[in-house]
N, C-alpha and C positions, 0 to 999 in steps of 0.2 A: 311891525316895530322891529322884530328879530334881524330883519335884512339890513337896516341902517346901522344897527349895532355892528352886524358883521363887517361891513365896508370899512369901520372904524379901526378894526384890528389892523396891526401889521404883522407880517410873518414872525419875525423876531419875538413879539410879544406873546403871540400864540404858542412858539415853541416853548419859550420860557414857562407860559402859563401851564402848558402840557406837562412839562419837566416836573413840576411841582405839584401836578395834580394828584390828588388820591380821593378818597371817599368824601372829603369835605367839599369838592367842587360840585356847584350845581349843574345839572343836566344843561341848562342853557347856555353856561359859561363854557362847558365843554363842547357843545354843539357848535358855538360860536367860533372856537378855536379849530375844529375840525373842519368847518366849511371854509376857514380861511385858507388851510393846508389845500383844500380841493380846489379851490379858486387860484392859487398859487401854482398848483401843478398844471391846472388847465393852461395857464400863461405860458409858463417855462418849466417843463417837466424836470428836465436833467437839473437845472441851477437848484430848484426847490428840493429835489431828491438829495442832492449833495448836503445842503443846509440841515434836512432832516437827519441825515446820517450821523454828520459832525454833532447836532445837537443832543444826541443820545436818547431821542423820543422813542426809537424803535422799540427799546426795551419796556417803556410804559406802557406801548400798544397791546403786548402780550397780555397785561393785566386789564385791558378794556375789552378784550374780545370774549365777552360772556354772554349767553342767551338772553339774560335777564336785561342788559343794557338797552337802552333805546339808540345808543350811539354806535351799537355793534357793526351794523351795515356799512355807517361811514367809514369806520376805523378799516374796515376789510377793503373797502373802496380805494382807500388812502395806500394801503399795503399794496393793491393790485396797479395801481398807477405808478409807484415807485419801482415795483419790480419789473416795469418795462424796461428799465435801464439794466442793463448787465451788471454793471457794478453794485448794483443793490441786493441783488439775489443771495449771495452768500450772507451779507450782514442781515439779512432778515431771518436767515437759518439759524445764524449765530444768535440773533436776539430770542430765540426760542419762541416763533410765531407758529411753527408748524403745528405742535401739539393741539394749541387752542383752536387754530383753524380746521383742523381736522375734525375736533369735537364739534365745531359749529354746523358741520355737515349733517348733523344728528338733529338739528332744530327744524321747525316746520315753516318758519318765516321765508316766504320767496325771494325777498330782496336780499336777506342776509346770505341766502344759499347762493344766491346770483352772484354776489361780490365775492363771496368765500372762495366760489368756483373759480372765479376770474383770478384771485389773488393766488391761490394754490398753482393754477396753470401758469400764470406768469413767473412764479419763482422756479418752478419746473423746467422753464423753456432753457434747452441749452445749458442746464446747471446740474452736475453731477451730484454735488451736496443736497440739492433742492429736492432731486428725485428720490435720493437716499433717505431724506427726512420723512417725505411723504410717505415712502414705502415702509419705514419703520414704524410710523404713527398709523398705519391701516387704512389710508386716505382713499387707495384706489377701490377697495372692497366696496366702501360705502358709495362712493359715485357711480360704481357699475350697479349696485343696487337702486339706487336712484333713478339711472337711465332706464332700468327694467320696468320700475314700477310707473315711470311717466311715458313709456314708450307710447302707449295708444291716445294719449292725450293730444288733441290738435289745438287748444286755445293757444293765443300769442305768448302767455306768459310760460306756459309749459314748454312751448318751442324754444323759446329764449333761453330757459334753463337748460334744455338738453342741447343745445347748440354750444353753451359754455361747457358743460360737462363732457361733451365730446372732444371740445378743444383741449380741455384740461388733460383728459386720458391720453391725447395725441402728444402733448408736450411731455407728460410723464415719460412716455415710452419710446418716443422717436429714437431711433438708430441704437436703442438698448435691448439686445436680443433677450437677456433675462427677463426684463420687465415686460416686454412683449409676451414671452412665454407665460408669464403670470397671469397676465389679462387673459391669454387664450384659454389657459387652466380655469380661471372664473366663469369662462363660456360667455365672454363678450362678444363673439363673433356672429352667433345667431340672433342676439340682441340688436346689434348695428344693422344686420341684413333687415330685420323686422322694421327697424327704425325707417331705413331708407324707403321701404315699400310705403309706409304709411304716410312719410313727410315728403313724399317725392316732390310736392309744389314747393316747399320751402327751401330757396336758394341757399343759404346760409348753413342750414343743417345739413342738406345734401351734401355741399362742399365738404362740411368738416367729417361725415361719414367716408367720404371718399379718400380723405387725405389719412384718416385712421385705416381704412382698408389698404391703402398704399404702404403705410408702415407696417401693418402686420402681415401682409400677403407674401413678404419676402422669405418669411419663416416658412420650413417644411412643415411643421405641425399645423400651421394654420390652414394650409391647403386641405388637409384632410377634413377640418372642420367645415371649411367653405363648402367642400364638395356635399356636405349633408343640407345645406341650405339652398334657397333658390335664388342665389346671388348672381347667376348667369342670366337668369329671367329678369331682374330687377335691372341690372346695369345695361342690358340689351334695351330695355324699355326705355330707360333714363336717355341711354346714348341715342334714340331715334329722336328724341325731342330737341336735342341740342341743335343750336346754329351756330354759337360763337366757338371760335377755334380754342380758345383757352379751356373752355368746359370740355370740349371732346377730349383735349389733350390729358385733362385730369383723369377722365374715365379710362383712357389707352393705357395709363400709368398704373391703373390697378388691373386692368384686363391682361398686360403682358405677364406679370409674376403669376397670375391665376392660371393662365393658359399653359404654364408649363406643366400643369397637373393634367394627367390623361383623361380622368374622369370628368374634370372641369372642361377640358377642350370639346368632349363630346357634348356637354350641356350646352355650351355655347353656340356650337354648331346647331343643336336642336332648337335654341332660343332664337335663331335667325341672325346671328352676328354676321355670318359670311356675306349675306345679302347686303347689309349695311356698310361691309368694307368695300365690296365690289362696286357701290354705287360711289363711294368716296373716291375709288380709283378713277370711276369714269368721268367723275365730276373734276377732278385735279389734274387729270394727265397732262392736259396742254396748256396748264396756268402755268405763268413764271412768277406768281406771288409767293414770297416766303413761307408763309402759312400753309398754303396749298400743297408746295414742295415737301414741307414737314407732315402733312398729313398724309400724302401719297405714300410717303416712306414708312410712317408708322402703320398704315392701313396694310400695305402689302407685307411687311415684315410680319404683322400678326397674322395675316393669312398663311404665311410659310409655317409659322409656329403651330397655327392649329392642324397643320398637316402632318406634323411630327408624332401625332398620336395615332396608332393602328386603326382604332375604329374610327375615329373623326375621319382620318384620310381615307378609309374604303365607303365611308358613307356619302363622302363629296366626290369620290371616283364613279360611283355609280355605274360600275362596269364599263367604264369610259365613254358613257354616254350622258354622264352628268353636265348640267348647264355650267356649274362652277368649272369643272375640268376643262369644259370648252372654253371659257373665257379666260382663265389661265394661259391656256395654249396660245390664245390671241396676245398675249403679254410679249411673247418671245420675238416677235417681229418688230415691235414697237421701238419708237425712236428715244424712249427714255430708258436710261441705263438702269435707273432703279428697278423699272418694270421688267426688263431684260433680266435683270438678276433675280428678282422675286420669281418670275415664271420659270427660269432655269432650275432654281432651287426647289420650286413646287414640283417640278417634273421629276426631280432627284428623290424627292420625298414620297410621290406617288408610286415610284419605281423601288417599291421596297418588297414586292413579292413577285414571284415568276409570272402569275396570270396577268398582274397589270403590265410588266415589263414586255411580255410577249404581245399583248394587245397595243401597246403603244408603238412599239416597234413596226407592227403588221399596219399601222394606220399614219405612217410617214413622219412619226416624231423626230427621228434621227436627222433626216434632211434639215429640218427647221434648226436644229441644234448645231448642225455642221454650218448652215448659212450664219448663225449666230457668231460662232467662233471665228468664222471669215472676216466679219466686220471689226473683230478684235486681234486680229494678228499683228498688225502695226502698231506701235504705241497703244495697245488695247487696255480695256478697263481690267485690272487684275481680278476684281471680285467677280466679274461676269465670266472671265475664262474660266477661273476656278469653279463657279457654278455649273456652267455647261459641261466641263470635264466630268464633275461630280455625277450629273446626270447620265451621261453616255458610260461612265464606269458601272453604274448600278444597272443600266439597262443591258449591260455586255454580260451579265451574270448568268441568265438562262442559257444552257446549252445551244438551244434552238436559234438563240439570237446571234450567236457569234459570228457564223458564217454570212448571215444576212448582213450585219453592220460592217465586215470585212468588205464584202462585195459592194457597200453603199460608199464605200472610200473612206471609212472612219480612221482607220491607221494613218493615212497618208495627212488626213485633217489635223491629227493630233500632232504628228510629227512636226508640223509647222511651228510648234511650240517648243521645239529642243532648245531654241536659242535663249529660251525665257531665263531670267535670273532671279524669279521669284520662287522661293521655296513651295508655297502653296501649291502654285500651277504645276511646278516639277513633280510634286508628290501625287497630285491627281492625274497628270499625264502618264507617270509610270503605272499607277493602279489601272488605268484604264487599258493601257497595251498589254499589261499582265492578264487582264481579265479576258481581252479579245483573243490571246494566243493560245488559251487554257485547251489542250487537246486539238489544236489546229496545227497540224504539222506543217503544212506549206506555209502558213502566215509566218509561224515561228522561224521557218528557215529564211523566209524573205527579210525579216526584220533582224534576224542573227546575222545575215552577211552585209548588213547596211553598217558600213564601218563608222559612219558620223554619228548613228545611234550608240553604237558599241562604246566608241571612245567616250561619249558623253556619258554613259553608264559607268565607267569606270572611274571618270572624274567625279561624278557624283557619289561614288563609293566611298570618297573620301571625305564627305561633307559632314565634318565631326559635328559641327554646330546644328546641324539639323538631322537628327536622329531618324526622322520619319523618312525623308528623302534618302539617306543613307541606306535604309533598311529595304525600301522598296526598289532601289537599284540593284542592290545585291539579289533580291527576289526575281527581279526581271531577268537579269543576267543568268541565273540558274534555270528560270522557266523557258528561256531561249533554247537551251541545251536540252533540257527534259522533255519537251514538247517537239523538238525538230529532230533531235537523235541524228544530227548532221554532222560529218566531219568538216565541211566548209565553215559551220558556223563556230565549231569548237576551235578551228585554226585561226578564225577572225578574233575570236575572244582571246586566244593565246598571244596573238600579235598586237592587240591592244593592252595588254598586260592586266588581262581580267583575273587570271588564276589565283594570285595571291588573295584576292578578295572574297573568292569563293570558299578558299581554306579558312580565311578568318571567320567566314559566316558559319561554318562548321563548329565554330566555338560560341555561337550566339546563346543568349541566355533562353530564348524561344526555340523549344522543341521543333515546332513547325520549319522555323528558318534553317535549324541544324540540319534536320532531315532532308530539305529541299537542296541544300548545299552538298550533301553525302551523296545523294542520288546522282545529281550532275557530276561530281567528281568522278563516281563510279563509271558513268558514260564516257567521261574523257579517257580515263584509264582503259577503258575496252576499245575505244574506237582510234584515240590518237595518243596513244601513251609515249610514243618517241617524241613527238611535236612538243609535249607539256611536261616531259620529264625533269627538265632542268629548272622549270618554275615551280613544280610541285616539291622539287627537292629543296630549294631555297626558301620556299613558304614553310617548311618544316612539317609537312603533312603527316610523315611516319610518326613521328613524336606527339603531335596533336592527336592522332588515333590511339597511339599507346594510352595516352592520358584518358581518352573517352573510354576506352575498355576497362581501364582500372578503376574508374570512378563509378562508387556504387548508385550514385545518384542519376547516372545516365538512364535514359529511358529505354525500354527493350528495343523500340525500332531504332535507336542511334546506335546500340550496340550491334544489332542485326547487320545494318547498313555499314558500319565501320569495318566489320569482319569481311564483308562481301567488296569492299574497296581495298582490303589488305590482300585479298587473293589475285585482284587485278592487278594491284601494284608489284607483285611478285615477278610479273613479265617484263620489269625494267631492272636492269643489272644493279646500277647504282642505289636505287629504291629498294632491292631486294637486299644488298647489302645491310642497308640502314635497318631493315626489318629483322634480320638475323642478329644485329649487334643489340636489339633491344629487348631482348627475352620474351617475345609476344607468346612463344609456346606456353609458357606460365601462365601469363594472364588468361588465355584462350581456353587452355584445358579447365580451368577454374568455373568457365561460364559453361561447361557443359552439364552442369548440375544447375542451371538456371531454371527458375520456376517457369518462364517463359518458353514453351516447347519449339517454337520457331527459332529463338536465340539459341537453346540447346543444340537444336540440329544443326544450325549454321556454325555453333562453335565445334562439332564433330568434323565437320567438312572442312573447316579451316585448319583445325589441328593436322588433319590428314595432308593437306596442300603444303602446309609449313614443315611437316616432317619430311614430307618428299624432296622439299627443296633445300633443306639443311644439310 
């Protein structure tokens, strides 16, 4: 009978009736009005919501949200429906609906809990005011407690409720660090991980868990909590079951931020994620489908990320015999730019300790990387160039590898990229050459006499927009002199206008760079002072040295090398005059009582030299 009564209501009548409704309304007439609203919302949600807002009925709903009323679930359902519209969320908050809705979370009726969870979740969606009101009313705490107590129940009604509550927490905390931290402090992470394990057959609930993890995993504090759960095992287990691209993508979105944590990296490796990733690469490498290309990129990128952890990297290297390491090697000659990139980055990550580097160089990895670079010289892929150069730079760090790599022609291969206008490539090229010539006099001399290289370095020393390139250019210029100790190299650098940059480098904020510059300048003064004296004078080297010696903040090695350099500069008449005009004796004599003995001794020697020359 009730159904025919309901259909006779029209929306305006129902709204009027609700507006004047108080305790004198019968439950039946009230239910009839509410059913009419639900029907209208089902037919045209936005239009009906606008009418509900204009009618002022929202304020009436606050009084109807009582645990005793038989209409409570329907009222909460209506609020959930109207709050699907962005323009209705603030009015719901302003109508005072949040406190009574939060109170309803304490009742036992499953339908009321379900609709209340939906209403709160929808009001919180993308709404700062909604989230604040729920936070203020303490809603999140009650929902977390519900999830905890329902976690082990697998009946359909409980799973439905869990899905709604997880969704509510997700909307409540999405992109809000403060509220995410609050949930983490409530201990929601272990509960959600347990939930994922128990309910992995329930697609909707699993999806909610994954989105919630994705929200929380960005926070550093969450990763520490995740590391104490079996999240790695659960995610890998879930990942293995997935066939659809979208589902895999969802899991990837959780794995990527979690894999930034070194403990979780190792857990993921031990849970078998690497095997899954290699399988994806194998299946998608030759495909031109958009989804497959995306999966190939995500899987290979994640593989590289796992190798950033020292323990996970070493576990996969397995002394260079590991099947994972061998598979990654096979990516380098691939025709896929994505795999070439991932392969080169993986080698750069494996090359993070001397043992690994020596093994890889002895087993021919250098030739593979040079072949890869060769494929990208003309209009090549910048990211691949950068990655391959990174790998070569790391491999060149152990002393025993330098001569081998120079003999293999690495310097020549790298120099092909001198024309590059891409700062990331320039930066890695410079770093690779600097590593290669360290303590390699012959190679340093050969490169130092290469006019094209030196001229390019001098040009890059002025790349003020790219501090990294500028710094590395200066350091390589200095290294060419320090390691070759060659007059020819010094003359090439003087002729190319490099002296002023070395003098500027002596004022760097980095002590290591200051020191490298001073040692190179001391060699210039000792070997080719006449050739360089004009440039040293124009660059105001003497004034800079006076400043470095007078400054109490200068490191002991800077003071020491500045004094060594002063002694060498006295051999030039114009520079000697400058030294005499600047009261160096006074500054140096103070340093005789310096706490560092080497500095104090050098101060005595320098004082004697200056006294003799004055």
